[in-house]
BARO-798693 format. One record per residue (C-alpha): residue number from 1; x, y, z. Coordinates in steps of 0.2 Angstrom, whole numbers, plus 5000, padded with zeros to 4 digits. Layout:
<recs>
{NUM; {X; Y; Z}} ...
</recs>
This chain:
<recs>
{1; {4768; 5022; 4792}} {2; {4772; 5007; 4781}} {3; {4782; 5009; 4765}} {4; {4789; 4997; 4752}} {5; {4808; 4999; 4748}} {6; {4819; 4992; 4734}} {7; {4834; 4982; 4739}} {8; {4847; 4987; 4726}} {9; {4860; 4974; 4731}} {10; {4848; 4959; 4731}} {11; {4835; 4966; 4718}} {12; {4820; 4963; 4729}} {13; {4807; 4973; 4738}} {14; {4806; 4975; 4757}} {15; {4791; 4980; 4767}} {16; {4795; 4991; 4781}} {17; {4780; 4990; 4793}} {18; {4782; 4997; 4811}} {19; {4764; 4993; 4815}} {20; {4769; 4974; 4816}} {21; {4782; 4977; 4829}} {22; {4771; 4972; 4843}} {23; {4765; 4956; 4835}} {24; {4770; 4941; 4846}} {25; {4781; 4933; 4833}} {26; {4798; 4937; 4839}} {27; {4810; 4923; 4842}} {28; {4815; 4919; 4859}} {29; {4834; 4920; 4862}} {30; {4842; 4903; 4862}} {31; {4849; 4898; 4879}} {32; {4867; 4895; 4881}} {33; {4872; 4877; 4880}} {34; {4887; 4875; 4891}} {35; {4889; 4856; 4889}} {36; {4907; 4855; 4883}} {37; {4909; 4837; 4887}} {38; {4903; 4831; 4870}} {39; {4908; 4846; 4860}} {40; {4919; 4841; 4845}} {41; {4925; 4859; 4843}} {42; {4932; 4862; 4861}} {43; {4950; 4861; 4864}} {44; {4956; 4844; 4869}} {45; {4943; 4836; 4858}} {46; {4953; 4836; 4842}} {47; {4951; 4817; 4840}} {48; {4932; 4821; 4838}} {49; {4934; 4830; 4821}} {50; {4942; 4825; 4805}} {51; {4961; 4830; 4803}} {52; {4963; 4848; 4802}} {53; {4966; 4857; 4786}} {54; {4974; 4873; 4794}} {55; {4976; 4880; 4811}} {56; {4985; 4894; 4820}} {57; {4996; 4885; 4832}} {58; {5014; 4883; 4837}} {59; {5014; 4865; 4840}} {60; {5009; 4848; 4831}} {61; {4993; 4847; 4821}} {62; {4977; 4839; 4829}} {63; {4983; 4843; 4847}} {64; {4977; 4856; 4860}} {65; {4984; 4874; 4861}} {66; {4977; 4881; 4845}} {67; {4969; 4898; 4842}} {68; {4959; 4894; 4827}} {69; {4957; 4878; 4818}} {70; {4949; 4873; 4801}} {71; {4943; 4855; 4798}} {72; {4932; 4847; 4784}} {73; {4914; 4847; 4788}} {74; {4908; 4830; 4794}} {75; {4892; 4833; 4786}} {76; {4898; 4841; 4770}} {77; {4886; 4847; 4756}} {78; {4899; 4845; 4742}} {79; {4915; 4835; 4740}} {80; {4932; 4840; 4733}} {81; {4935; 4822; 4727}} {82; {4921; 4822; 4714}} {83; {4924; 4827; 4696}} {84; {4916; 4843; 4689}} {85; {4904; 4838; 4675}} {86; {4886; 4839; 4671}} {87; {4873; 4826; 4664}} {88; {4857; 4829; 4655}} {89; {4841; 4819; 4659}} {90; {4829; 4825; 4646}} {91; {4827; 4844; 4650}} {92; {4834; 4842; 4667}} {93; {4853; 4845; 4671}} {94; {4862; 4838; 4685}} {95; {4880; 4844; 4690}} {96; {4891; 4834; 4701}} {97; {4892; 4841; 4719}} {98; {4911; 4845; 4718}} {99; {4917; 4858; 4730}} {100; {4924; 4861; 4747}} {101; {4915; 4862; 4764}} {102; {4925; 4867; 4779}} {103; {4922; 4872; 4797}} {104; {4933; 4886; 4804}} {105; {4932; 4884; 4823}} {106; {4933; 4902; 4829}} {107; {4941; 4899; 4846}} {108; {4945; 4885; 4858}} {109; {4933; 4892; 4870}} {110; {4915; 4885; 4870}} {111; {4907; 4902; 4876}} {112; {4917; 4915; 4866}} {113; {4906; 4923; 4852}} {114; {4912; 4938; 4842}} {115; {4906; 4950; 4855}} {116; {4917; 4942; 4869}} {117; {4933; 4939; 4858}} {118; {4947; 4951; 4858}} {119; {4950; 4961; 4843}} {120; {4967; 4953; 4840}} {121; {4958; 4936; 4840}} {122; {4945; 4942; 4827}} {123; {4960; 4947; 4817}} {124; {4966; 4929; 4818}} {125; {4949; 4923; 4813}} {126; {4949; 4934; 4798}} {127; {4967; 4929; 4793}} {128; {4961; 4910; 4794}} {129; {4948; 4914; 4781}} {130; {4961; 4923; 4770}} {131; {4972; 4908; 4771}} {132; {4958; 4896; 4766}} {133; {4952; 4908; 4752}} {134; {4969; 4909; 4744}} {135; {4971; 4890; 4745}} {136; {4954; 4886; 4738}} {137; {4957; 4898; 4724}} {138; {4971; 4887; 4717}} {139; {4958; 4874; 4713}} {140; {4951; 4881; 4696}} {141; {4936; 4870; 4697}} {142; {4929; 4881; 4712}} {143; {4920; 4896; 4706}} {144; {4910; 4903; 4720}} {145; {4915; 4905; 4739}} {146; {4902; 4907; 4752}} {147; {4909; 4911; 4770}} {148; {4895; 4911; 4783}} {149; {4891; 4909; 4801}} {150; {4876; 4903; 4810}} {151; {4875; 4907; 4828}} {152; {4860; 4901; 4839}} {153; {4846; 4889; 4835}} {154; {4835; 4903; 4827}} {155; {4849; 4905; 4814}} {156; {4850; 4887; 4809}} {157; {4865; 4882; 4819}} {158; {4866; 4864; 4825}} {159; {4882; 4866; 4835}} {160; {4883; 4880; 4849}} {161; {4902; 4881; 4849}} {162; {4906; 4897; 4839}} {163; {4911; 4892; 4821}} {164; {4911; 4898; 4803}} {165; {4908; 4888; 4788}} {166; {4917; 4889; 4771}} {167; {4909; 4882; 4756}} {168; {4916; 4883; 4738}} {169; {4905; 4878; 4723}} {170; {4908; 4874; 4705}} {171; {4895; 4886; 4699}} {172; {4889; 4904; 4703}} {173; {4872; 4904; 4713}} {174; {4858; 4912; 4702}} {175; {4856; 4927; 4714}} {176; {4875; 4930; 4714}} {177; {4875; 4929; 4695}} {178; {4861; 4941; 4694}} {179; {4870; 4953; 4705}} {180; {4886; 4952; 4695}} {181; {4876; 4956; 4679}} {182; {4866; 4971; 4687}} {183; {4882; 4978; 4695}} {184; {4891; 4977; 4678}} {185; {4877; 4985; 4669}} {186; {4877; 4999; 4683}} {187; {4896; 5001; 4681}} {188; {4895; 5003; 4662}} {189; {4882; 5017; 4664}} {190; {4890; 5026; 4679}} {191; {4908; 5021; 4679}} {192; {4906; 5015; 4697}} {193; {4899; 5000; 4706}} {194; {4883; 4998; 4716}} {195; {4891; 4996; 4733}} {196; {4902; 5011; 4730}} {197; {4887; 5022; 4726}} {198; {4877; 5015; 4740}} {199; {4891; 5020; 4753}} {200; {4892; 5037; 4746}} {201; {4873; 5039; 4747}} {202; {4873; 5033; 4765}} {203; {4887; 5045; 4770}} {204; {4877; 5061; 4763}} {205; {4859; 5055; 4768}} {206; {4849; 5066; 4779}} {207; {4841; 5051; 4786}} {208; {4857; 5043; 4792}} {209; {4859; 5025; 4793}} {210; {4877; 5025; 4796}} {211; {4883; 5017; 4812}} {212; {4901; 5019; 4812}} {213; {4915; 5025; 4800}} {214; {4933; 5021; 4805}} {215; {4949; 5016; 4797}} {216; {4945; 5009; 4780}} {217; {4928; 5003; 4783}} {218; {4910; 5009; 4786}} {219; {4895; 5001; 4794}} {220; {4877; 5005; 4791}} {221; {4859; 4998; 4792}} {222; {4854; 4995; 4773}} {223; {4840; 5006; 4767}} {224; {4830; 4991; 4763}} {225; {4835; 4980; 4778}} {226; {4826; 4964; 4778}} {227; {4828; 4961; 4796}} {228; {4828; 4973; 4812}} {229; {4846; 4978; 4816}} {230; {4853; 4971; 4800}} {231; {4870; 4979; 4797}} {232; {4882; 4979; 4782}} {233; {4901; 4982; 4783}} {234; {4910; 4988; 4768}} {235; {4927; 4995; 4763}} {236; {4928; 5013; 4759}} {237; {4939; 5009; 4744}} {238; {4938; 4997; 4730}} {239; {4943; 4980; 4738}} {240; {4934; 4965; 4729}} {241; {4938; 4951; 4741}} {242; {4944; 4948; 4758}} {243; {4961; 4941; 4753}} {244; {4965; 4957; 4744}} {245; {4966; 4966; 4761}} {246; {4983; 4970; 4768}} {247; {4986; 4967; 4786}} {248; {4982; 4985; 4792}} {249; {4965; 4983; 4783}} {250; {4962; 4966; 4791}} {251; {4966; 4975; 4808}} {252; {4953; 4989; 4804}} {253; {4940; 4977; 4799}} {254; {4943; 4967; 4815}} {255; {4940; 4983; 4825}} {256; {4924; 4987; 4815}} {257; {4917; 4970; 4818}} {258; {4920; 4970; 4836}} {259; {4913; 4988; 4838}} {260; {4897; 4983; 4828}} {261; {4894; 4967; 4839}} {262; {4896; 4977; 4855}} {263; {4883; 4990; 4849}} {264; {4871; 4976; 4844}} {265; {4874; 4967; 4860}} {266; {4870; 4983; 4869}} {267; {4853; 4985; 4861}} {268; {4848; 4966; 4859}} {269; {4858; 4957; 4873}} {270; {4862; 4939; 4869}} {271; {4855; 4936; 4851}} {272; {4855; 4923; 4837}} {273; {4861; 4929; 4820}} {274; {4868; 4925; 4803}} {275; {4884; 4932; 4796}} {276; {4890; 4931; 4779}} {277; {4902; 4938; 4766}} {278; {4898; 4943; 4748}} {279; {4915; 4941; 4739}} {280; {4921; 4942; 4721}} {281; {4921; 4925; 4712}} {282; {4935; 4913; 4715}} {283; {4939; 4909; 4697}} {284; {4932; 4911; 4680}} {285; {4920; 4900; 4671}} {286; {4907; 4902; 4656}} {287; {4895; 4910; 4668}} {288; {4905; 4925; 4675}} {289; {4919; 4927; 4662}} {290; {4910; 4943; 4655}} {291; {4912; 4952; 4672}} {292; {4929; 4946; 4679}} {293; {4940; 4958; 4668}} {294; {4931; 4973; 4677}} {295; {4928; 4966; 4694}} {296; {4942; 4976; 4703}} {297; {4934; 4992; 4696}} {298; {4916; 4989; 4701}} {299; {4915; 4976; 4715}} {300; {4917; 4978; 4733}} {301; {4916; 4964; 4746}} {302; {4903; 4966; 4760}} {303; {4900; 4958; 4777}} {304; {4882; 4956; 4782}} {305; {4876; 4953; 4800}} {306; {4858; 4948; 4801}} {307; {4850; 4946; 4819}} {308; {4837; 4933; 4819}} {309; {4824; 4940; 4831}} {310; {4810; 4940; 4819}} {311; {4801; 4925; 4811}} {312; {4798; 4922; 4792}} {313; {4781; 4916; 4787}} {314; {4770; 4912; 4772}} {315; {4771; 4930; 4765}} {316; {4790; 4930; 4764}} {317; {4791; 4912; 4756}} {318; {4777; 4916; 4743}} {319; {4783; 4933; 4738}} {320; {4802; 4933; 4741}} {321; {4798; 4949; 4751}} {322; {4801; 4952; 4769}} {323; {4792; 4962; 4782}} {324; {4803; 4972; 4793}} {325; {4795; 4980; 4808}} {326; {4809; 4992; 4813}} {327; {4815; 5005; 4801}} {328; {4833; 5005; 4798}} {329; {4835; 5023; 4802}} {330; {4828; 5019; 4820}} {331; {4840; 5004; 4821}} {332; {4855; 5015; 4816}} {333; {4850; 5029; 4828}} {334; {4850; 5016; 4843}} {335; {4866; 5008; 4838}} {336; {4875; 5025; 4836}} 
</recs>
């Protein structure tokens, strides 16, 4: 039976419609592209990328024998060299595209996605993000940081070699600003943040959507999941951003990520996906200054894994609602 649910984190409706499960509109899995000869992210091809910003290695920069590597995005959406200012053209405002757009190459191996990486290497991957996050935070022009990963053509990826993108902006995206406001108002009313209460509710729910709880983290299928087998990972205590995790917490998060991907792979086989973090703002500006003094008390970072096995269409674009043909309770049961 179909039902409409409210997504409290993203302030939108989701239509859970199991009747649509058997429509012929699922994505086909993207076949592996094993052509490494022209891949700029493969080990030994360091001269095919801009000079690295950061790498985990024991030798000279821009040479082989690295474990993770961060380089500027060759097709960057924003540029750190620009000045942060805005111009008015009548009633229309234009803001200079100042920011940072970097590529974190997850592994030297062309065929190693998260599910086939060792937990220790996932830890290196996370530590690389932490290092870049801490460095970018020093640039006070940068306000919002987006860390995301597109895997497979159905996710929007144009390069098959596993990689993660890091994009810092001089503004807060409107949806994120809306979340900061709603989360702050919820905190003023309840003394707790939205993610904290969602986690507690998931832990006691009789219709369990919890997949795994281990160490300092919990993984669950959100009540109003937009996509089948969508998973959220969140800390069990108040940690607002990835760089505030200690090394034990990074290790626990690595284990949780590995576990979730193994479970997803067990149900879906090879699948395309989007992965992204929701983190506290990098720095303060006029948009978020009201919320930042309380951010450590009410904001928890989250990691979202979204398998791209179902197509979006006109309904989704015209309503900002999604139709999910598999109830999250069923997804969680299968993943457990």
